[in-house]
KOLFI-409583 format. One record per residue (C-alpha): residue number from 1; x, y, z; residue in three letters. Coordinates in Angstrom, 3 decimals. Example, Ala and Ser with C-alpha at 12.3 -4.5 7.8 and 13.67 -1.06 7.14 Angstrom:
(r 1,(12.300,-4.500,7.800),ala)
(r 2,(13.670,-1.060,7.140),ser)
***
This chain:
(r 1,(2.506,27.768,-36.357),met)
(r 2,(2.470,31.615,-36.485),pro)
(r 3,(5.147,33.178,-38.640),glu)
(r 4,(6.245,35.607,-35.964),trp)
(r 5,(6.800,35.009,-32.317),gly)
(r 6,(9.370,34.069,-29.696),thr)
(r 7,(10.014,30.387,-29.128),val)
(r 8,(10.212,30.346,-25.353),asp)
(r 9,(11.089,26.723,-24.705),met)
(r 10,(11.828,23.550,-26.636),val)
(r 11,(11.181,20.288,-24.791),glu)
(r 12,(12.031,16.856,-26.240),pro)
(r 13,(9.941,13.944,-25.013),his)
(r 14,(11.982,11.941,-22.461),pro)
(r 15,(11.069,8.574,-24.003),his)
(r 16,(9.520,9.025,-27.456),lys)
(r 17,(12.064,9.719,-30.168),ala)
(r 18,(11.009,12.493,-32.520),gly)
(r 19,(8.418,14.093,-30.219),thr)
(r 20,(9.091,17.748,-29.398),ile)
(r 21,(7.045,20.397,-27.587),tyr)
(r 22,(7.482,24.148,-27.967),ile)
(r 23,(5.888,27.243,-26.487),ala)
(r 24,(5.594,30.400,-28.601),val)
(r 25,(4.982,33.917,-27.239),glu)
(r 26,(3.420,36.801,-29.228),arg)
(r 27,(2.361,39.095,-26.400),his)
(r 28,(4.908,41.733,-27.428),lys)
(r 29,(3.013,41.900,-30.707),leu)
(r 30,(-0.242,42.474,-28.861),gly)
(r 31,(-1.335,38.843,-29.223),asp)
(r 32,(-2.053,37.246,-25.849),tyr)
(r 33,(-3.426,33.958,-27.163),lys)
(r 34,(-1.755,30.727,-26.032),pro)
(r 35,(0.499,29.051,-28.585),tyr)
(r 36,(1.962,25.603,-27.904),ala)
(r 37,(2.770,22.879,-30.405),phe)
(r 38,(3.781,19.252,-30.601),arg)
(r 39,(5.748,17.525,-33.323),ser)
(r 40,(6.031,13.765,-33.616),asp)
(r 41,(8.468,13.793,-36.548),asp)
(r 42,(11.436,15.833,-35.329),tyr)
(r 43,(9.826,19.157,-36.285),gly)
(r 44,(8.708,18.459,-39.842),lys)
(r 45,(5.048,18.989,-38.939),thr)
(r 46,(3.352,20.518,-35.938),trp)
(r 47,(-0.058,20.345,-34.240),val)
(r 48,(-1.524,22.906,-31.866),ser)
(r 49,(-1.974,21.720,-28.270),ile)
(r 50,(-3.811,24.601,-26.576),thr)
(r 51,(-7.370,23.289,-26.254),asn)
(r 52,(-8.621,24.182,-22.778),gly)
(r 53,(-6.147,26.998,-22.067),leu)
(r 54,(-7.698,30.430,-21.361),pro)
(r 55,(-7.655,32.924,-24.229),ala)
(r 56,(-5.154,35.187,-22.427),asp)
(r 57,(-2.906,32.424,-21.039),ala)
(r 58,(0.037,32.771,-23.390),tyr)
(r 59,(2.439,29.912,-22.811),val)
(r 60,(5.959,30.240,-21.421),his)
(r 61,(6.927,26.582,-21.104),val)
(r 62,(5.703,23.036,-21.803),val)
(r 63,(7.237,20.082,-19.983),arg)
(r 64,(6.644,16.360,-20.431),ala)
(r 65,(6.397,14.126,-17.381),asp)
(r 66,(9.399,11.772,-17.333),pro)
(r 67,(7.316,8.772,-16.204),glu)
(r 68,(3.783,8.920,-17.620),arg)
(r 69,(3.433,9.121,-21.373),asp)
(r 70,(1.078,11.903,-22.451),gly)
(r 71,(1.235,13.817,-19.145),leu)
(r 72,(2.254,17.417,-19.833),leu)
(r 73,(2.603,20.555,-17.732),tyr)
(r 74,(2.285,24.078,-19.101),ala)
(r 75,(3.490,27.261,-17.429),gly)
(r 76,(1.442,30.213,-18.672),thr)
(r 77,(1.011,33.901,-17.955),glu)
(r 78,(-1.918,33.127,-15.649),val)
(r 79,(-0.723,29.980,-13.876),gly)
(r 80,(-0.003,26.299,-14.418),ile)
(r 81,(-2.022,23.668,-16.316),phe)
(r 82,(-1.734,19.935,-16.997),phe)
(r 83,(-2.771,17.567,-19.772),ser)
(r 84,(-3.279,13.803,-19.579),leu)
(r 85,(-3.674,13.328,-23.348),asp)
(r 86,(-0.465,14.785,-24.804),asp)
(r 87,(-1.883,18.291,-25.096),gly)
(r 88,(-5.255,17.477,-26.652),ala)
(r 89,(-6.923,19.116,-23.619),ser)
(r 90,(-5.772,21.046,-20.573),trp)
(r 91,(-6.981,21.564,-17.016),lys)
(r 92,(-5.749,23.970,-14.328),pro)
(r 93,(-3.261,22.747,-11.705),leu)
(r 94,(-3.406,25.992,-9.754),gln)
(r 95,(-4.357,24.777,-6.248),leu)
(r 96,(-2.945,27.399,-3.819),asn)
(r 97,(-0.402,28.817,-6.278),leu)
(r 98,(-0.944,32.591,-6.722),pro)
(r 99,(-2.375,33.634,-10.081),arg)
(r 100,(0.981,34.713,-11.506),val)
(r 101,(3.116,34.028,-14.602),pro)
(r 102,(4.944,30.697,-14.539),val)
(r 103,(8.034,31.270,-16.629),his)
(r 104,(9.691,27.912,-16.101),asp)
(r 105,(9.104,24.580,-14.402),leu)
(r 106,(10.900,21.282,-13.898),val)
(r 107,(9.709,17.831,-12.853),val)
(r 108,(12.246,16.318,-10.478),gln)
(r 109,(11.834,13.053,-8.549),arg)
(r 110,(8.080,13.243,-8.732),gly)
(r 111,(7.807,16.889,-7.632),asp)
(r 112,(7.162,20.001,-9.725),ile)
(r 113,(9.232,23.124,-9.071),ala)
(r 114,(7.992,26.319,-10.731),val)
(r 115,(9.600,29.732,-11.172),ala)
(r 116,(7.077,32.567,-11.092),thr)
(r 117,(7.411,36.213,-11.977),his)
(r 118,(7.034,38.174,-8.755),gly)
(r 119,(6.025,35.371,-6.359),arg)
(r 120,(9.288,33.402,-6.022),ala)
(r 121,(9.715,29.633,-6.396),phe)
(r 122,(7.003,27.105,-5.570),trp)
(r 123,(7.064,23.320,-5.318),val)
(r 124,(4.175,20.879,-5.749),leu)
(r 125,(5.144,17.824,-3.728),asp)
(r 126,(4.331,14.463,-5.260),asp)
(r 127,(2.482,14.161,-8.583),val)
(r 128,(1.678,10.471,-8.021),ser)
(r 129,(-2.109,10.996,-8.423),pro)
(r 130,(-1.606,12.652,-11.821),leu)
(r 131,(0.676,9.871,-12.973),arg)
(r 132,(-1.899,7.250,-11.945),gln)
(r 133,(-5.068,9.130,-12.876),trp)
(r 134,(-7.530,7.120,-14.975),ser)
(r 135,(-11.250,6.682,-15.472),asn)
(r 136,(-11.325,4.084,-12.698),ser)
(r 137,(-10.122,6.715,-10.244),ala)
(r 138,(-13.329,8.707,-10.731),thr)
(r 139,(-15.899,6.117,-11.778),gln)
(r 140,(-15.851,4.102,-8.549),gly)
(r 141,(-17.070,5.366,-5.191),asn)
(r 142,(-13.452,5.774,-4.080),phe)
(r 143,(-9.927,5.099,-5.252),his)
(r 144,(-6.692,4.766,-3.267),leu)
(r 145,(-3.568,5.728,-5.207),phe)
(r 146,(-0.270,3.945,-4.794),lys)
(r 147,(2.086,6.142,-2.745),pro)
(r 148,(5.556,6.768,-4.035),arg)
(r 149,(8.625,5.366,-2.327),gln)
(r 150,(9.074,7.016,1.063),thr)
(r 151,(12.417,7.802,2.642),tyr)
(r 152,(12.617,7.120,6.377),arg)
(r 153,(13.767,10.611,7.275),ile)
(r 154,(12.988,12.156,10.639),gln)
(r 155,(12.980,15.922,10.772),tyr)
(r 156,(14.345,17.632,13.845),thr)
(r 157,(12.360,20.062,15.944),gly)
(r 158,(8.626,20.293,16.520),arg)
(r 159,(5.854,19.461,14.136),gly)
(r 160,(5.494,17.397,10.986),asp)
(r 161,(7.839,19.465,8.825),ser)
(r 162,(10.659,21.973,8.999),ile)
(r 163,(9.151,25.393,8.582),gly)
(r 164,(11.004,28.605,7.833),thr)
(r 165,(9.916,32.150,7.157),ser)
(r 166,(10.371,31.456,3.455),asn)
(r 167,(8.517,28.192,3.052),gly)
(r 168,(7.633,24.788,4.427),thr)
(r 169,(9.122,21.446,3.584),asn)
(r 170,(6.916,18.486,2.657),pro)
(r 171,(5.352,16.547,5.528),pro)
(r 172,(7.333,13.810,7.202),gln)
(r 173,(6.137,10.372,6.182),gly)
(r 174,(4.266,8.492,3.474),ala)
(r 175,(1.901,10.710,1.496),ile)
(r 176,(-1.337,8.899,0.644),leu)
(r 177,(-3.889,10.185,-1.862),tyr)
(r 178,(-7.421,8.925,-2.317),tyr)
(r 179,(-10.351,10.130,-4.392),asn)
(r 180,(-13.938,10.103,-3.122),leu)
(r 181,(-16.813,10.247,-5.589),lys)
(r 182,(-19.005,11.994,-3.034),gly)
(r 183,(-18.956,13.161,0.572),asp)
(r 184,(-18.634,10.258,3.028),val)
(r 185,(-20.094,10.111,6.572),pro)
(r 186,(-17.407,10.219,9.251),ala)
(r 187,(-18.356,6.782,10.570),asp)
(r 188,(-18.139,5.185,7.107),ala)
(r 189,(-14.431,5.656,6.380),ile)
(r 190,(-11.221,4.507,8.028),lys)
(r 191,(-7.580,4.090,7.085),leu)
(r 192,(-5.350,1.367,8.492),glu)
(r 193,(-1.614,0.806,8.192),ile)
(r 194,(-0.508,-2.829,8.278),leu)
(r 195,(2.961,-4.282,8.724),asp)
(r 196,(4.461,-7.098,6.649),ala)
(r 197,(2.705,-9.733,8.780),ser)
(r 198,(-0.706,-8.151,8.251),gly)
(r 199,(-0.993,-6.693,11.751),gln)
(r 200,(-2.672,-3.292,12.030),val)
(r 201,(-0.120,-0.905,13.515),ile)
(r 202,(-2.087,2.322,13.061),arg)
(r 203,(-5.757,3.131,12.567),arg)
(r 204,(-7.254,6.474,11.595),tyr)
(r 205,(-10.805,7.759,11.423),gln)
(r 206,(-12.188,11.266,10.868),pro)
(r 207,(-11.923,12.879,14.290),ser)
(r 208,(-10.143,15.662,16.104),ala)
(r 209,(-8.479,13.211,18.472),lys)
(r 210,(-5.251,14.640,19.882),ala)
(r 211,(-1.935,12.893,19.846),ala)
(r 212,(-0.953,10.759,22.813),ala)
(r 213,(1.065,13.250,24.796),gly)
(r 214,(3.495,15.854,23.554),gly)
(r 215,(6.686,15.473,21.602),asp)
(r 216,(8.217,18.593,23.094),asp)
(r 217,(8.121,20.315,26.446),glu)
(r 218,(7.443,23.714,24.917),glu)
(r 219,(3.801,23.344,24.069),gly)
(r 220,(0.629,21.276,23.959),pro)
(r 221,(0.333,17.900,22.242),pro)
(r 222,(0.159,17.861,18.495),arg)
(r 223,(-3.237,17.241,16.945),ser)
(r 224,(-3.758,13.999,15.139),gly)
(r 225,(-3.951,14.034,11.335),pro)
(r 226,(-7.382,14.475,9.798),thr)
(r 227,(-8.839,11.839,7.490),leu)
(r 228,(-10.741,13.763,4.816),gly)
(r 229,(-14.330,12.864,3.951),thr)
(r 230,(-15.106,15.383,1.212),lys)
(r 231,(-15.701,14.523,-2.430),ala)
(r 232,(-12.653,14.790,-4.662),gly)
(r 233,(-8.967,14.217,-4.058),leu)
(r 234,(-7.887,13.917,-0.422),asn)
(r 235,(-4.376,13.743,1.011),arg)
(r 236,(-3.296,11.995,4.195),phe)
(r 237,(0.171,11.581,5.690),val)
(r 238,(1.225,8.546,7.707),trp)
(r 239,(4.110,9.773,9.860),asp)
(r 240,(5.762,6.313,9.732),met)
(r 241,(4.977,5.675,13.395),arg)
(r 242,(3.187,2.831,15.124),his)
(r 243,(0.429,3.803,17.549),his)
(r 244,(1.556,5.659,20.636),gly)
(r 245,(0.581,5.613,24.298),ala)
(r 246,(-2.803,6.831,25.452),val)
(r 247,(-2.984,10.446,26.597),gln)
(r 248,(-3.880,11.520,30.116),val)
(r 249,(-5.903,14.755,29.862),pro)
(r 250,(-4.409,17.840,31.498),asn)
(r 251,(-1.095,16.146,32.209),ala)
(r 252,(2.142,17.796,31.100),ala)
(r 253,(5.241,15.882,30.030),leu)
(r 254,(8.747,17.347,30.200),trp)
(r 255,(11.267,16.585,27.445),his)
(r 256,(9.273,13.511,26.610),ala)
(r 257,(7.224,11.792,23.924),ser)
(r 258,(4.271,9.468,24.025),ala)
(r 259,(4.257,9.083,20.256),leu)
(r 260,(4.686,5.592,18.867),gly)
(r 261,(8.018,4.221,17.602),pro)
(r 262,(9.097,4.971,14.033),val)
(r 263,(8.701,1.996,11.696),ala)
(r 264,(11.813,0.318,10.340),val)
(r 265,(12.450,0.272,6.571),pro)
(r 266,(10.338,-2.321,4.807),gly)
(r 267,(7.044,-2.876,3.008),thr)
(r 268,(3.798,-1.847,4.674),tyr)
(r 269,(0.210,-1.711,3.461),thr)
(r 270,(-2.320,1.099,3.446),ala)
(r 271,(-5.917,-0.158,3.635),arg)
(r 272,(-8.691,2.352,3.015),leu)
(r 273,(-12.233,1.243,3.850),thr)
(r 274,(-15.255,3.235,2.676),val)
(r 275,(-18.804,2.035,3.343),asn)
(r 276,(-17.562,-1.460,4.127),gly)
(r 277,(-15.417,-1.901,1.000),lys)
(r 278,(-11.621,-1.791,1.086),ser)
(r 279,(-8.730,-1.033,-1.244),gln)
(r 280,(-5.058,-1.568,-0.451),thr)
(r 281,(-1.766,-0.174,-1.712),gln)
(r 282,(1.801,-1.039,-0.688),pro)
(r 283,(3.985,1.498,1.116),ile)
(r 284,(7.701,1.109,0.490),glu)
(r 285,(9.704,2.622,3.344),leu)
(r 286,(13.408,2.891,2.514),val)
(r 287,(16.384,3.998,4.665),pro)
(r 288,(17.645,7.554,4.729),asn)
(r 289,(20.301,7.512,1.949),pro)
(r 290,(22.340,10.150,3.780),asn)
(r 291,(23.050,7.912,6.772),leu)
(r 292,(25.235,4.882,7.334),lys)
(r 293,(23.056,2.778,9.588),val)
(r 294,(22.163,-0.906,9.351),thr)
(r 295,(18.719,-2.463,9.332),gln)
(r 296,(19.724,-4.340,12.480),asp)
(r 297,(20.530,-1.078,14.283),asp)
(r 298,(17.162,0.398,13.337),leu)
(r 299,(15.379,-2.779,14.392),gln)
(r 300,(17.046,-2.651,17.819),lys)
(r 301,(16.041,0.988,18.161),gln)
(r 302,(12.453,0.154,17.205),phe)
(r 303,(12.246,-2.825,19.558),asp)
(r 304,(13.378,-0.845,22.584),leu)
(r 305,(11.180,2.135,21.726),ala)
(r 306,(8.208,-0.214,21.359),lys)
(r 307,(8.925,-1.848,24.734),asp)
(r 308,(9.169,1.535,26.449),val)
(r 309,(5.974,2.676,24.749),asn)
(r 310,(4.091,-0.404,25.952),glu)
(r 311,(5.157,0.220,29.557),gln)
(r 312,(4.175,3.872,29.257),leu)
(r 313,(0.806,2.921,27.822),asn)
(r 314,(0.156,0.570,30.742),ala)
(r 315,(1.032,3.309,33.242),val)
(r 316,(-1.121,5.888,31.474),gln)
(r 317,(-4.088,3.511,31.379),asn)
(r 318,(-3.690,2.860,35.093),ala)
(r 319,(-3.806,6.616,35.699),val)
(r 320,(-6.986,6.844,33.630),leu)
(r 321,(-8.547,4.094,35.763),glu)
(r 322,(-7.541,5.967,38.892),ile)
(r 323,(-9.063,9.196,37.554),arg)
(r 324,(-12.221,7.224,36.830),gln)
(r 325,(-12.233,5.973,40.432),leu)
(r 326,(-11.822,9.517,41.808),his)
(r 327,(-14.939,10.602,39.941),ala)
(r 328,(-16.959,7.640,41.242),lys)
(r 329,(-15.825,8.187,44.814),leu)
(r 330,(-16.994,11.791,44.519),ala)
(r 331,(-20.412,10.479,43.502),asp)
(r 332,(-20.429,8.099,46.465),val)
(r 333,(-19.703,10.971,48.863),arg)
(r 334,(-22.635,12.948,47.472),lys)
(r 335,(-24.949,9.975,47.837),ala)
(r 336,(-23.656,9.184,51.336),ala)
(r 337,(-24.110,12.614,52.839),ala)
(r 338,(-24.329,12.243,56.631),gly)
(r 339,(-23.192,8.586,56.605),lys)
(r 340,(-19.961,8.880,58.538),thr)
(r 341,(-18.841,5.273,58.107),asp)
(r 342,(-19.083,5.512,54.294),val)
(r 343,(-17.285,8.852,54.153),leu)
(r 344,(-14.468,7.581,56.368),gln)
(r 345,(-14.141,4.433,54.267),ala)
(r 346,(-14.033,6.535,51.086),ala)
(r 347,(-11.303,8.751,52.537),asp)
(r 348,(-9.234,5.768,53.653),ala)
(r 349,(-9.591,4.002,50.293),phe)
(r 350,(-8.796,7.128,48.296),glu)
(r 351,(-5.745,7.765,50.449),gly)
(r 352,(-4.325,4.404,49.398),lys)
(r 353,(-5.159,5.156,45.758),val)
(r 354,(-3.511,8.570,45.942),asn)
(r 355,(-0.312,6.995,47.227),ala)
(r 356,(-0.096,4.805,44.121),val)
(r 357,(-1.132,7.609,41.775),glu)
(r 358,(1.634,9.818,43.108),glu)
(r 359,(4.152,7.202,42.025),lys)
(r 360,(2.712,6.965,38.513),leu)
(r 361,(2.157,10.621,37.592),ile)
(r 362,(2.908,14.113,38.865),gln)
(r 363,(-0.615,15.399,39.490),lys)
(r 364,(0.542,19.009,39.887),lys)
(r 365,(2.054,19.114,36.388),ala)
(r 366,(-0.762,20.393,34.164),val)
(r 367,(0.996,23.153,32.215),ala)
(r 368,(4.142,22.801,30.038),pro)
(r 369,(6.460,24.467,32.566),gln)
(r 370,(5.032,22.844,35.703),asp)
(r 371,(7.607,20.017,35.800),pro)
(r 372,(10.254,22.649,36.551),leu)
(r 373,(8.770,23.031,40.014),gly)
(r 374,(7.347,19.574,40.603),his)
(r 375,(9.431,16.402,40.260),pro)
(r 376,(8.452,14.108,37.415),ile)
(r 377,(7.077,10.646,38.092),arg)
(r 378,(7.212,7.260,36.381),leu)
(r 379,(5.120,8.134,33.316),asn)
(r 380,(7.355,11.104,32.476),asn)
(r 381,(10.494,9.034,33.057),met)
(r 382,(9.263,6.450,30.559),leu)
(r 383,(8.138,9.077,28.054),ala)
(r 384,(11.486,10.844,28.341),ser)
(r 385,(13.330,7.597,27.707),leu)
(r 386,(11.058,6.920,24.721),ala)
(r 387,(12.015,10.259,23.234),arg)
(r 388,(15.723,9.735,23.864),thr)
(r 389,(15.725,6.248,22.343),val)
(r 390,(13.839,7.450,19.240),ser)
(r 391,(16.072,10.435,18.513),glu)
(r 392,(18.300,9.939,15.500),gly)
(r 393,(18.816,6.726,13.551),asp)
(r 394,(21.085,4.713,15.810),val)
(r 395,(21.030,1.553,17.871),ala)
(r 396,(20.241,2.055,21.589),pro)
(r 397,(23.071,2.517,24.042),thr)
(r 398,(23.744,0.112,26.873),gln)
(r 399,(22.736,2.794,29.359),gln)
(r 400,(19.319,3.096,27.691),gln)
(r 401,(18.766,-0.631,28.141),tyr)
(r 402,(19.787,-0.381,31.806),val)
(r 403,(17.467,2.593,32.332),glu)
(r 404,(14.565,0.726,30.761),phe)
(r 405,(15.112,-2.307,32.970),asp)
(r 406,(14.980,-0.085,36.058),glu)
(r 407,(11.838,1.746,34.912),leu)
(r 408,(10.146,-1.496,33.896),lys)
(r 409,(10.785,-2.895,37.367),ala)
(r 410,(9.235,0.241,38.887),met)
(r 411,(6.230,-0.051,36.589),ala)
(r 412,(5.722,-3.701,37.465),thr)
(r 413,(5.808,-2.865,41.170),ser)
(r 414,(3.514,0.185,41.036),his)
(r 415,(1.024,-1.388,38.646),leu)
(r 416,(0.966,-4.429,40.876),gly)
(r 417,(-0.007,-2.201,43.798),glu)
(r 418,(-2.840,-0.736,41.761),trp)
(r 419,(-4.081,-4.173,40.698),asp)
(r 420,(-4.088,-5.269,44.336),gln)
(r 421,(-6.122,-2.210,45.324),leu)
(r 422,(-8.656,-3.000,42.615),lys)
(r 423,(-8.969,-6.584,43.811),lys)
(r 424,(-8.961,-6.299,47.596),ser)
(r 425,(-9.342,-2.711,48.806),ala)
(r 426,(-12.123,-1.974,46.321),leu)
(r 427,(-13.976,-5.123,47.361),ala)
(r 428,(-13.698,-4.128,51.039),asp)
(r 429,(-14.965,-0.636,50.248),phe)
(r 430,(-17.927,-1.995,48.296),asn)
(r 431,(-18.952,-4.075,51.304),leu)
(r 432,(-19.156,-0.887,53.349),val)
(r 433,(-21.233,1.062,50.860),ile)
(r 434,(-23.514,-1.886,50.128),gln)
(r 435,(-24.408,-2.022,53.828),lys)
(r 436,(-25.412,1.603,53.430),ala)
(r 437,(-27.620,0.516,50.507),gln)
(r 438,(-25.484,2.296,47.919),leu)
(r 439,(-24.502,0.913,44.529),ser)
(r 440,(-21.056,-0.727,44.397),pro)
(r 441,(-18.202,1.024,42.622),val)
(r 442,(-16.935,-0.629,39.460),glu)
(r 443,(-13.847,0.360,37.463),ile)
(r 444,(-14.042,-0.138,33.706),ala)
(r 445,(-10.675,-1.460,32.475),pro)
(r 446,(-8.791,1.095,30.375),ser)
(r 447,(-6.913,-0.465,27.465),lys)
(r 448,(-6.692,2.509,25.142),glu)
(r 449,(-3.764,3.414,22.919),thr)
(r 450,(-2.827,6.730,21.400),gly)
(r 451,(-2.925,7.660,17.731),ile)
***
């Protein structure tokens, strides 16, 4: 240890008696070299632990991880570094942190908070990958890390996190990390979330698929999360929701949500499949500790939200089938130019279809503010109820159950009308166009769900 210098920070090991870490500064003496030491005998002898630190990265602070033995963090004049071997070697942990002095840092509940000189406070959310990092994480083609315990906390407002002008909170949901040895084709990777019974409740693949409808009337639907395919460490966030209802393109919803219901506290499973091989890790979802709500209340909320979502999904799929029929009838009209009987039959059939469609969706609502001038229809009523039921962490009210029963009865009636049109009216129309030697119209069943 140098004879002169300022001992910046003394850090005792959280679990190993006698182990101490110190950082020594000599930059005021014109020496910008890093000095950090470890003692395993209460300070009687010391060993240098600066291998891998840049020559000008004089050390302000060394901290030991409270959970993984040998995992250290060093705040230096040029950024932050980490060591997996008790200081024998160091690697940068800079990521998007500005290249500034890190004068102090603390590891709290699996996060790292750092104090910089000139660039304020920064937080690295979730060091689970560092705590679990091993040779197996890099030697195999891929590795899925075990996510830390996730609190079932729903943020208010739009988006996945609460943003302010000064920073952004961590994303809402279970943070999953996985390491890929090399780039993976988009069709060779998928992530599934399973419930306690082994049922897949959410499935993700690398795509730009949009969310099923909006979760706020003041803007377009949120984009779905992206499943990374690049080599190295990837992060993905499961928002704790089951799959939602399918989206109808160019259809606005007012004060409504077609997102899936939020999962109740419990144990779930993340299953990552790459090139046909899978790895799994448990996800522990625990209640919000700030609330006094029972598991039974949350289960009732989930059950009703799921029922509403299923009705909404059925209505949305019916609308997609109707949109499909509109396109095919347009093709029939082009092919039947001059054939009056076919054109009249197409108009009569489409008139009946339009009458049902008008009950299911407001066709004039294509922009966020359109519902102000055009009354909402059944799909928006269901989506609005879904949003209301899912807000907060409370059991549903009696009025919400009554409202759902009324909307479900409407859905049963209107969807029944559509099914009857597909069975009888479509068959009658096909007889007409077949006499005109045109191909019959077929409707492919739509059974999609949202993300």
